C-alpha positions in Angstrom: 202.3 -211.8 242.0 199.7 -209.9 244.1 197.1 -212.6 243.6 199.5 -215.4 244.4 200.6 -213.7 247.6 197.0 -213.0 248.7 196.1 -216.6 248.2 199.2 -217.8 250.1 198.2 -215.5 253.0 194.5 -216.5 253.0 195.3 -220.2 253.0 198.3 -220.0 255.4 200.7 -221.4 252.8 204.3 -220.7 253.8 205.3 -219.4 250.4 206.0 -215.9 249.2 206.1 -214.9 245.5 208.1 -212.2 243.8 207.8 -211.0 240.2 210.8 -213.0 239.0 209.3 -216.3 240.2 205.8 -215.5 238.9 207.2 -214.6 235.6 208.3 -218.2 235.2 204.6 -219.3 235.5 203.3 -216.9 232.8 202.3 -217.8 229.3 199.5 -220.4 229.2 196.7 -218.5 230.9 195.7 -217.8 234.5 194.6 -221.3 235.4 198.0 -222.7 234.4 199.7 -219.9 236.3 197.7 -220.8 239.5 198.5 -224.6 239.1 202.2 -223.9 238.7 202.4 -221.4 241.6 200.8 -223.8 244.1 202.2 -227.0 242.7 199.0 -228.6 241.5 198.6 -230.8 238.4 194.9 -230.0 237.8 191.9 -228.3 239.4 189.8 -230.6 241.6 187.6 -230.4 244.6 190.6 -229.9 246.9 191.7 -226.6 245.2 188.7 -225.2 243.3 187.8 -222.7 246.1 191.4 -221.6 246.3 191.5 -221.1 242.5 188.2 -219.0 242.8 189.9 -216.8 245.4 193.0 -216.5 243.2 190.9 -215.4 240.2 189.1 -212.8 242.3 192.4 -211.1 243.1 193.8 -211.7 239.6 190.8 -210.2 237.9 190.0 -207.3 240.2 193.4 -206.0 240.8 195.2 -206.7 237.6 195.1 -203.2 236.1 196.5 -201.7 239.3 200.1 -202.7 238.4 199.9 -202.3 234.6 202.9 -201.1 232.7 203.8 -201.2 229.0 207.2 -202.0 227.6 209.2 -198.8 226.9 208.4 -197.2 223.5 205.4 -199.6 223.0 202.9 -196.8 222.1 205.4 -195.1 219.8 206.1 -198.3 217.9 202.4 -199.2 217.5 201.6 -195.7 216.3 204.4 -195.9 213.7 203.1 -199.3 212.5 199.6 -197.8 212.3 200.8 -194.8 210.3 202.5 -197.2 207.9 199.1 -198.8 207.3 199.8 -202.1 209.0 196.8 -204.0 210.5 197.3 -204.5 214.3 195.8 -207.3 216.3 196.0 -208.4 219.9 195.7 -212.1 220.8 196.4 -213.0 224.4 195.9 -215.7 227.0 194.8 -213.0 229.4 191.0 -213.2 230.2 189.1 -211.4 227.5 187.3 -208.8 229.7 190.6 -208.0 231.5 192.5 -207.7 228.2 189.9 -205.2 226.9 190.3 -203.1 230.1 194.1 -203.2 229.9 194.0 -202.0 226.2 191.5 -199.3 227.1 193.8 -198.0 229.9 197.1 -198.1 228.0 196.5 -198.3 224.2 193.4 -196.3 223.7 194.9 -194.2 220.9 195.8 -197.3 218.8 193.4 -198.8 216.3 193.3 -202.6 216.5 191.5 -204.7 213.9 190.9 -207.4 216.4 191.4 -207.9 220.2 190.9 -211.3 221.6 191.7 -212.7 225.1 191.0 -216.1 226.5 187.4 -217.1 226.6 186.1 -220.3 228.1 185.1 -221.7 224.7 188.6 -221.3 223.3 191.8 -223.2 223.9 194.6 -220.9 225.0 197.9 -220.3 223.2 199.8 -222.1 221.9 196.7 -223.8 220.3 196.1 -221.9 217.0 192.5 -222.9 216.4 190.8 -219.6 217.3 193.1 -217.5 215.2 193.2 -219.9 212.3 189.4 -219.6 212.2 189.7 -215.8 212.1 192.4 -215.9 209.4 190.3 -218.1 207.2 187.1 -216.1 207.7 188.9 -212.9 206.8 190.9 -214.3 203.9 194.3 -213.3 205.4 197.4 -214.7 203.8 199.6 -216.1 206.5 202.7 -214.9 204.5 201.6 -211.4 205.5 201.4 -212.2 209.3 204.1 -211.7 211.9 203.3 -212.7 215.4 205.1 -210.5 218.0 205.5 -212.0 221.4 207.8 -212.2 224.4 207.6 -215.8 225.7 208.2 -219.4 224.7 204.4 -219.9 224.4 204.2 -217.0 221.9 206.9 -218.6 219.7 205.2 -222.0 219.9 201.9 -220.4 219.0 203.5 -218.7 215.9 205.0 -222.0 214.8 201.7 -223.9 215.3 199.9 -221.2 213.4 202.5 -221.3 210.6 203.5 -217.7 210.6 206.7 -215.7 211.1 207.6 -214.9 214.7 209.2 -211.9 216.2 210.3 -212.5 219.8 211.3 -209.8 222.2 214.3 -211.0 224.2 213.5 -208.8 227.2 210.2 -210.4 228.0 209.2 -213.6 229.7 211.9 -215.7 228.0 214.8 -217.5 229.5 217.4 -215.5 227.7 220.0 -218.4 227.3 217.9 -220.6 225.0 216.0 -218.1 222.8 218.2 -218.5 219.7 218.0 -222.3 220.0 214.2 -222.1 219.7 214.6 -220.7 216.2 212.3 -217.6 216.1 212.1 -215.9 212.7 213.3 -212.6 214.2 214.7 -211.4 217.5 214.2 -207.9 218.9 216.0 -206.6 222.0 213.4 -203.9 222.6 210.2 -202.5 221.1 212.0 -200.1 218.7 213.9 -203.0 217.1 210.5 -204.3 215.9 210.6 -201.5 213.3 213.8 -203.1 211.8 211.8 -206.0 210.7 208.3 -204.6 210.0 208.5 -201.6 207.6 
């Protein structure tokens, strides 16, 4: 939201963004967020500088407004104590994801943390994680992908694993059941109902 408003201000675009509107652009990475926010189909020579400015604010100020869902750390510690392997896979740029985890989840042991890198296709494409699963001989029957957006559900389906979708995240609440996730959770604590 901050980055969108800064770019609108810099380029004299008569548009103001609030969190509710920007939430509708989230899920497929920062490039797609930018394109949706400013009504572009693709990046080209007319908007590349604008996108560079957007990314400057997106990357350099992202951790200023960071907040976890309620009970997130408590739930992750419980899962960790139950000897579950924890992973993070996000469309957030990899270096920013690492910084976010360091600032908020430093007490949690993750087996794997991967954000978006230029050589990888973003979610919902499963290629990067499929490669990891194969290299580490992980049985997909043992995997539950937890997310809070339509992109997360599509990713789990493309990967061929169970999905656990939080209904209070970036989802349009009215259609979530129709999308057929494996499990639904109203809040972080409800995750423990399904993962024991």
